[in-house]
C-alpha positions in Angstrom: 38.0 -34.4 -24.2 39.6 -33.3 -21.0 37.6 -30.1 -21.0 34.4 -32.0 -21.7 35.2 -34.5 -18.9 35.7 -31.6 -16.6 32.3 -30.0 -17.5 30.7 -33.4 -16.9 32.1 -33.3 -13.3 34.1 -36.4 -13.9 31.1 -38.6 -14.9 32.0 -38.9 -18.6 33.0 -42.5 -18.9 35.7 -44.1 -21.0 32.9 -45.7 -23.1 31.3 -42.3 -23.8 34.8 -41.0 -24.7 35.1 -43.7 -27.3 31.5 -43.1 -28.5 32.2 -39.4 -28.9 35.4 -40.1 -30.9 33.6 -42.4 -33.3 30.3 -40.5 -33.6 30.7 -36.8 -34.1 27.1 -36.4 -35.4 24.7 -33.8 -34.1 23.0 -36.3 -31.7 26.2 -36.9 -29.9 27.0 -33.2 -29.6 23.5 -32.4 -28.4 23.7 -35.1 -25.7 26.9 -33.5 -24.5 25.1 -30.2 -24.2 22.1 -32.0 -22.6 24.2 -33.4 -19.8 25.6 -30.0 -19.0 22.3 -28.1 -19.4 20.3 -30.3 -17.1 23.1 -31.2 -14.7 22.8 -34.9 -15.3 24.9 -37.3 -13.3 25.3 -40.8 -14.8 27.3 -43.7 -13.6 29.9 -45.2 -15.9 27.6 -48.3 -16.4 24.6 -46.2 -17.2 25.9 -43.4 -19.5 25.7 -45.5 -22.7 22.2 -46.6 -21.9 21.2 -43.0 -21.3 22.7 -42.0 -24.6 20.6 -44.7 -26.4 17.4 -43.6 -24.7 18.1 -40.0 -25.5 18.8 -40.8 -29.1 15.5 -42.7 -29.5 13.6 -40.0 -27.8 15.1 -37.4 -30.0 13.8 -39.3 -33.0 10.3 -39.3 -31.5 10.5 -35.5 -31.0 11.8 -34.9 -34.5 9.2 -37.1 -36.1 6.4 -35.4 -34.2 7.6 -31.9 -35.1 7.8 -32.8 -38.8 4.1 -33.2 -38.8 1.7 -30.3 -39.2 0.1 -30.4 -35.8 -1.1 -27.8 -33.3 1.6 -28.5 -30.8 5.4 -29.2 -30.6 7.7 -31.4 -28.7 11.1 -30.4 -27.3 14.1 -31.6 -25.3 13.7 -31.3 -21.5 14.8 -32.9 -18.3 12.9 -36.1 -19.2 14.5 -36.8 -22.6 16.8 -39.4 -21.1 14.0 -41.4 -19.6 12.2 -44.4 -21.1 8.3 -44.4 -21.0 8.3 -46.7 -18.0 10.8 -44.5 -16.1 8.8 -41.4 -16.9 5.6 -42.9 -15.7 7.2 -44.1 -12.4 8.8 -40.7 -11.8 5.7 -38.6 -12.5 3.0 -40.7 -10.8 1.8 -38.9 -7.7 -1.9 -39.6 -7.1 -3.8 -42.4 -5.5 -7.4 -43.3 -4.8 -7.1 -43.9 -1.1 -9.6 -41.2 0.0 -11.1 -41.3 3.6 -14.9 -41.5 3.6 -15.1 -38.9 6.4 -14.1 -36.0 4.3 -17.1 -33.7 3.6 -17.6 -32.4 0.1 -19.7 -29.8 -1.5 -20.7 -30.6 -5.1 -21.3 -27.5 -7.2 -23.4 -27.7 -10.4 -22.6 -24.2 -11.7 -25.8 -24.2 -13.8 -26.8 -20.7 -13.0 -23.6 -19.1 -11.7 -22.9 -17.2 -14.8 -25.1 -16.1 -17.7 -22.1 -15.5 -19.9 -18.4 -16.2 -19.6 -15.6 -14.2 -21.3 -14.0 -15.7 -24.4 -10.7 -16.1 -22.5 -9.2 -15.8 -19.1 -5.7 -16.0 -17.6 -5.2 -15.8 -13.8 -1.5 -15.4 -14.3 -2.2 -12.0 -15.9 -4.4 -11.1 -13.0 -1.6 -11.7 -10.4 -3.3 -14.8 -8.8 -0.6 -17.4 -9.7 2.8 -17.8 -8.1 5.9 -18.6 -10.3 6.4 -22.1 -11.6 7.7 -24.6 -8.9 9.5 -27.9 -9.3 8.4 -31.0 -7.3 11.6 -32.8 -8.2 11.8 -36.6 -7.8 9.0 -36.7 -5.3 5.4 -37.7 -6.1 4.0 -34.6 -4.5 2.2 -33.1 -7.4 -1.0 -33.1 -5.3 0.5 -30.7 -2.8 1.6 -28.3 -5.5 -1.9 -28.3 -7.1 -3.3 -27.7 -3.6 -1.1 -24.8 -2.7 -1.7 -23.3 -6.2 -5.4 -23.1 -5.7 -5.0 -21.9 -2.1 -2.6 -19.2 -3.2 -5.2 -18.0 -5.8 -8.0 -18.1 -3.3 -6.0 -16.1 -0.8 -5.0 -13.5 -3.4 -8.6 -13.0 -4.4 -9.7 -12.8 -0.8 -6.9 -10.7 0.7 -5.4 -9.0 -2.3 -1.9 -10.4 -1.8 -0.1 -13.2 -3.6 1.8 -15.5 -1.2 3.5 -18.8 -1.6 2.4 -21.6 0.7 4.2 -24.7 1.9 4.0 -27.9 -0.1 6.4 -29.6 2.3 4.0 -29.1 5.2 1.4 -31.0 3.3 3.9 -33.8 2.3 5.1 -34.2 5.9 1.9 -33.6 7.9 -1.3 -34.7 6.1 -0.9 -38.5 6.2 -3.7 -38.8 8.7 -6.0 -37.3 6.0 -5.1 -40.0 3.4 -2.1 -38.5 1.7 1.2 -40.5 1.4 3.8 -37.8 0.9 6.1 -38.5 -2.0 4.1 -41.6 -2.8 1.0 -39.7 -3.8 -2.1 -37.9 -2.5 -5.2 -36.1 -3.3 -6.0 -32.4 -3.3 -9.3 -32.8 -1.4 -7.4 -34.6 1.3 -5.0 -31.7 1.5 -7.9 -29.1 1.6 -9.4 -30.9 4.6 -6.0 -30.8 6.3 -5.7 -27.1 5.7 -9.2 -26.5 6.9 -8.4 -28.2 10.2 -4.8 -27.2 10.7 -4.0 -24.2 8.5 -1.0 -23.9 6.2 2.3 -22.1 6.6 4.2 -19.9 4.2 6.8 -21.5 1.9 9.7 -19.6 3.6 8.7 -20.9 7.0 8.5 -24.6 5.8 10.6 -24.9 2.7 10.3 -27.7 0.2 12.9 -30.5 0.3 11.4 -33.0 -2.3 11.7 -35.8 0.3 9.4 -37.3 2.9 10.1 -35.9 6.4 8.8 -35.7 9.9 6.1 -33.1 10.5 7.6 -29.9 11.9 5.9 -27.1 13.7 5.3 -23.8 12.1 2.9 -20.9 12.5 -0.1 -21.4 10.1 -0.6 -18.3 8.0 -4.1 -19.0 6.9 -6.9 -21.6 6.8 -9.6 -22.3 4.3 -13.3 -22.1 5.1 -14.4 -25.0 2.9 -13.8 -26.5 -0.5 -15.9 -27.3 -3.5 -15.9 -30.3 -5.8 -17.0 -29.4 -9.3 -19.4 -31.7 -11.1 -17.3 -34.1 -13.2 -17.7 -34.8 -16.9 -18.8 -31.3 -17.6 -16.5 -28.8 -19.3 -19.0 -26.0 -19.0 -19.1 -26.4 -15.2 -15.3 -26.3 -15.2 -15.3 -23.2 -17.4 -17.6 -21.4 -15.0 -15.7 -22.5 -12.0 -12.3 -21.2 -13.3 -14.0 -17.9 -13.8 -14.2 -17.7 -10.0 -10.5 -18.6 -9.3 -7.7 -21.1 -10.2 -8.8 -24.7 -9.9 -7.0 -27.8 -8.7 -7.5 -30.5 -11.3 -6.2 -34.1 -11.9 -5.1 -35.4 -15.3 -3.3 -38.3 -16.9 0.2 -37.2 -17.6 2.2 -40.3 -18.2 2.2 -40.3 -22.0 5.0 -39.2 -24.4 2.8 -36.2 -25.3 3.4 -34.9 -21.8 7.0 -36.1 -21.5 8.1 -34.0 -24.4 5.5 -31.3 -24.7 6.9 -27.9 -25.6 4.3 -25.5 -27.0 1.0 -25.2 -28.6 -2.4 -26.8 -27.9 -2.1 -30.5 -27.0 -4.7 -32.3 -29.1 -3.4 -35.9 -29.1 -5.1 -38.6 -26.9 -3.5 -38.7 -23.4 -5.9 -40.9 -21.5 -8.0 -40.3 -18.4 -6.4 -42.6 -15.8 -5.7 -39.8 -13.4 -2.2 -39.8 -12.0 -1.1 -36.2 -11.7 -2.4 -33.1 -9.9 -2.0 -29.7 -11.6 -3.6 -26.2 -11.5 -6.1 -24.9 -14.1 -5.3 -21.1 -14.5 -7.4 -20.1 -17.5 -8.6 -20.8 -21.0 -8.7 -19.3 -24.5 -8.3 -20.0 -28.2 -5.1 -20.3 -30.2 -5.1 -20.6 -34.0 -8.8 -21.6 -33.9 -8.3 -24.3 -31.2 -9.9 -23.9 -27.8 -7.6 -24.7 -24.9 -7.3 -24.9 -21.1 -4.2 -23.3 -19.6 -2.6 -25.5 -17.0 0.2 -24.8 -14.6 2.5 -27.8 -13.9 5.1 -28.4 -11.2 8.0 -29.8 -13.2 10.0 -26.5 -13.4 10.3 -23.9 -16.1 12.4 -26.1 -18.3 9.4 -28.3 -19.0 6.7 -27.4 -21.4 5.9 -23.8 -22.3 7.9 -22.3 -19.5 6.2 -24.7 -17.1 2.7 -24.5 -18.5 0.7 -26.6 -21.0 -2.3 -25.9 -23.1 -4.8 -28.7 -23.3 -7.5 -28.9 -25.9 -10.9 -27.7 -24.7 -14.4 -28.5 -26.0 -13.6 -32.2 -26.8 -16.1 -34.9 -27.5 -15.2 -37.0 -24.4 -17.0 -35.5 -21.4 -14.0 -36.4 -19.3 -12.1 -33.6 -21.2 -8.6 -33.7 -22.5 -6.5 -36.0 -20.3 -9.4 -36.4 -17.9 -9.3 -32.7 -16.8 -13.0 -32.6 -15.8 -13.0 -35.7 -13.6 -11.5 -34.5 -10.3 -11.7 -30.7 -10.1 -12.0 -28.8 -6.9 -11.1 -25.5 -5.2 -10.8 -24.0 -1.7 -12.8 -21.1 -0.4 -11.3 -18.3 1.7 -13.8 -15.7 2.8 -12.9 -12.0 2.8 
């Protein structure tokens, strides 16, 4: 146990030592590996509770994977969280939207006569690597930079990473609340007026900070809101470029998603901003490909496939309800 205690950086409590001695089952062993793999730090008072939560969640994952479904669950950085803790940690949108932000609503009725059967902007070089927002409700800023990065690539032919932290620190006058949530359209308006800096010039800290000065690298000319409750409009829009979308992501299906096309109900109370990067069909099920901002250890290397062409016009997890993208002219 001395070696294990050392690997746990001194955080393996006496209680857990007793637990380990009395329970040498697979769950106890995987929890030991889990702490090391995800660099978890627990207090002596909390480690037993975390083990209990982990064990219950492992049962949920195993029960799900024993079913013949189109998607799988897996262990990730959220496996030691209760549903309430997960919802609190991942919530990062709010409805406080200033009325003075102009919007263009696009119907997309006649933009395309025919769309391809599949599309993946990651294959076309328009998507930066997976990022991690950490324990900061800044998903909206990552969704924003993702679509701006795609728009810049398609306009200028170069993929660059733009600063989420600048949006977190500096766009409060536009209705955003830093680590307490925000909206992509608010961030687009900020970038339209002020520009946005490169990631290296204003690096991410996962905390609220004071607005610093930096040299804006680019601005956007305008932004477009896609007609809600219309999957066909969203399909046509993503054929133009990556799209900022909002979804509900506070369910266990998201907490433990690992691979495949998510088909279970996940709600449409929007609480999370992500990036739509493509679509296709897997094993006969149509899907949207979505880039998340929870690091590569979550989901399918940071991505999730959501079922496409569903009966609800809001789309899977509400994906059609708040979709928009920035425009950068050549």
